[in-house]
TITORPA-410814 format. One record per residue (C-alpha): chain; x, y, z; residue in one letter; residue number from 1. Coordinates in steps of 0.2 Angstrom, whole numbers, plus 5000, padded with zeros to 4 digits. Layout:
! residues N
SESE  mol    c1    c2    c3  type  seq
SESE    A     X     Y     Z     A  NUM
...
***
This chain:
! residues 168
SESE  mol    c1    c2    c3  type  seq
SESE    A  5036  5031  4941     M    1
SESE    A  5035  5048  4948     I    2
SESE    A  5017  5049  4940     A    3
SESE    A  5013  5033  4949     Y    4
SESE    A  5020  5041  4966     C    5
SESE    A  5008  5056  4963     V    6
SESE    A  4994  5045  4961     L    7
SESE    A  4998  5035  4977     L    8
SESE    A  4999  5051  4987     I    9
SESE    A  4981  5056  4980     W   10
SESE    A  4976  5038  4984     F   11
SESE    A  4981  5039  5002     W   12
SESE    A  4973  5057  5004     I   13
SESE    A  4957  5050  4997     Y   14
SESE    A  4958  5035  5008     S   15
SESE    A  4959  5045  5024     K   16
SESE    A  4944  5056  5019     H   17
SESE    A  4934  5041  5013     W   18
SESE    A  4937  5031  5029     L   19
SESE    A  4932  5047  5039     N   20
SESE    A  4916  5048  5029     L   21
SESE    A  4912  5030  5033     L   22
SESE    A  4916  5031  5051     H   23
SESE    A  4906  5048  5052     G   24
SESE    A  4920  5056  5062     H   25
SESE    A  4939  5059  5060     P   26
SESE    A  4947  5042  5064     A   27
SESE    A  4964  5041  5071     K   28
SESE    A  4968  5025  5061     T   29
SESE    A  4964  5034  5045     A   30
SESE    A  4977  5047  5049     H   31
SESE    A  4990  5033  5053     V   32
SESE    A  4986  5025  5036     I   33
SESE    A  4988  5042  5027     L   34
SESE    A  5005  5044  5036     W   35
SESE    A  5011  5027  5032     L   36
SESE    A  5005  5028  5014     G   37
SESE    A  5013  5045  5011     Q   38
SESE    A  5029  5041  5020     T   39
SESE    A  5031  5025  5010     S   40
SESE    A  5028  5034  4994     T   41
SESE    A  5041  5047  4998     I   42
SESE    A  5054  5033  5000     F   43
SESE    A  5048  5026  4983     L   44
SESE    A  5053  5042  4976     I   45
SESE    A  5070  5042  4984     I   46
SESE    A  5072  5024  4977     Y   47
SESE    A  5067  5030  4960     I   48
SESE    A  5079  5045  4960     N   49
SESE    A  5094  5034  4964     F   50
SESE    A  5090  5021  4950     L   51
SESE    A  5104  5020  4938     G   52
SESE    A  5117  5028  4949     T   53
SESE    A  5133  5021  4956     T   54
SESE    A  5142  5022  4972     G   55
SESE    A  5140  5016  4990     E   56
SESE    A  5128  5031  4995     V   57
SESE    A  5117  5029  4980     N   58
SESE    A  5116  5010  4983     L   59
SESE    A  5111  5013  5001     F   60
SESE    A  5098  5026  4996     M   61
SESE    A  5090  5013  4983     R   62
SESE    A  5090  4999  4996     R   63
SESE    A  5084  5010  5010     F   64
SESE    A  5070  5018  4999     G   65
SESE    A  5063  5001  4993     I   66
SESE    A  5064  4992  5009     I   67
SESE    A  5054  5006  5018     I   68
SESE    A  5042  5007  5003     Y   69
SESE    A  5040  4988  5003     F   70
SESE    A  5037  4988  5022     T   71
SESE    A  5026  5003  5025     L   72
SESE    A  5014  5001  5010     T   73
SESE    A  5008  4983  5015     P   74
SESE    A  5006  4989  5033     L   75
SESE    A  4995  5004  5027     A   76
SESE    A  4985  4991  5016     Q   77
SESE    A  4983  4979  5031     L   78
SESE    A  4977  4993  5042     L   79
SESE    A  4965  4999  5028     M   80
SESE    A  4958  4981  5026     L   81
SESE    A  4956  4980  5045     N   82
SESE    A  4946  4997  5044     Q   83
SESE    A  4935  4989  5030     H   84
SESE    A  4931  4974  5041     Y   85
SESE    A  4927  4986  5056     I   86
SESE    A  4915  4997  5045     I   87
SESE    A  4907  4982  5038     L   88
SESE    A  4904  4974  5055     N   89
SESE    A  4897  4991  5062     K   90
SESE    A  4887  4994  5047     N   91
SESE    A  4881  4979  5036     P   92
SESE    A  4873  4991  5025     E   93
SESE    A  4889  4998  5019     A   94
SESE    A  4893  4995  5001     S   95
SESE    A  4909  4985  5004     I   96
SESE    A  4909  4968  4995     N   97
SESE    A  4916  4955  5007     P   98
SESE    A  4922  4945  4992     K   99
SESE    A  4934  4960  4988     I  100
SESE    A  4940  4961  5006     L  101
SESE    A  4944  4942  5005     K  102
SESE    A  4953  4945  4988     Y  103
SESE    A  4963  4959  4997     Q  104
SESE    A  4967  4948  5012     L  105
SESE    A  4973  4934  5000     I  106
SESE    A  4985  4947  4991     V  107
SESE    A  4992  4953  5008     L  108
SESE    A  4995  4934  5014     L  109
SESE    A  5004  4931  4997     L  110
SESE    A  5015  4946  5000     M  111
SESE    A  5019  4939  5018     L  112
SESE    A  5023  4922  5011     I  113
SESE    A  5035  4930  4998     L  114
SESE    A  5043  4940  5012     G  115
SESE    A  5046  4924  5022     I  116
SESE    A  5053  4915  5007     I  117
SESE    A  5064  4929  5004     S  118
SESE    A  5071  4929  5022     I  119
SESE    A  5073  4910  5022     L  120
SESE    A  5083  4911  5005     L  121
SESE    A  5094  4925  5013     D  122
SESE    A  5096  4915  5029     A  123
SESE    A  5101  4899  5019     T  124
SESE    A  5112  4909  5007     Q  125
SESE    A  5102  4902  4993     N  126
SESE    A  5097  4919  4985     K  127
SESE    A  5103  4923  4968     T  128
SESE    A  5101  4940  4959     D  129
SESE    A  5088  4931  4948     E  130
SESE    A  5078  4924  4962     I  131
SESE    A  5079  4941  4971     E  132
SESE    A  5072  4949  4955     N  133
SESE    A  5058  4936  4954     I  134
SESE    A  5053  4939  4972     V  135
SESE    A  5053  4958  4971     E  136
SESE    A  5044  4959  4954     W  137
SESE    A  5030  4947  4961     N  138
SESE    A  5029  4957  4977     Y  139
SESE    A  5027  4973  4968     S  140
SESE    A  5013  4965  4957     L  141
SESE    A  5004  4960  4973     L  142
SESE    A  5006  4977  4981     L  143
SESE    A  4998  4984  4965     T  144
SESE    A  4984  4971  4964     L  145
SESE    A  4978  4976  4982     Y  146
SESE    A  4975  4994  4975     F  147
SESE    A  4965  4987  4960     A  148
SESE    A  4953  4980  4973     G  149
SESE    A  4950  4997  4980     M  150
SESE    A  4942  5002  4963     I  151
SESE    A  4928  4989  4966     F  152
SESE    A  4926  4995  4984     I  153
SESE    A  4925  5014  4979     W  154
SESE    A  4914  5013  4964     K  155
SESE    A  4898  5014  4974     D  156
SESE    A  4904  5030  4983     Y  157
SESE    A  4902  5048  4977     K  158
SESE    A  4916  5056  4987     L  159
SESE    A  4926  5066  4974     T  160
SESE    A  4943  5075  4975     F  161
SESE    A  4933  5092  4973     I  162
SESE    A  4924  5087  4990     N  163
SESE    A  4940  5083  4998     I  164
SESE    A  4949  5099  4993     T  165
SESE    A  4934  5109  4998     A  166
SESE    A  4936  5102  5016     E  167
SESE    A  4954  5107  5018     N  168
***
């Protein structure tokens, strides 16, 4: 999981530079996306570090870590999707496939639906540990499927990590 977190940090750094490249200038939203993504990843690391431990403080750290990760990551993804639509509208020549954007939008909407279901189950006191696990695992899967869509968006661009590190 720590390796996954390292990849996520690189993903958010790459995303910021890629969005700035497409905008042609440093975009404030790209910086916000970077901040949200990296902050969420730090909280995922906190969650991971307290897995398998006992005690009230450790339970709090696990809950707090995963709640922040599950909140900030979709927010960053939503902002990135919005940036994709803005870029596509300003520059129809951009190699961003609208079908992939629709796929990512559907993924985000399904995550929202799962979140609402989870809240309703909590409010009606119908949530069991089994149901909670089902909701969380499906939410995690959807969160990751959004990132898979980025592969198809980025495949036509030649911005490399070497270019990014040279800029810094």
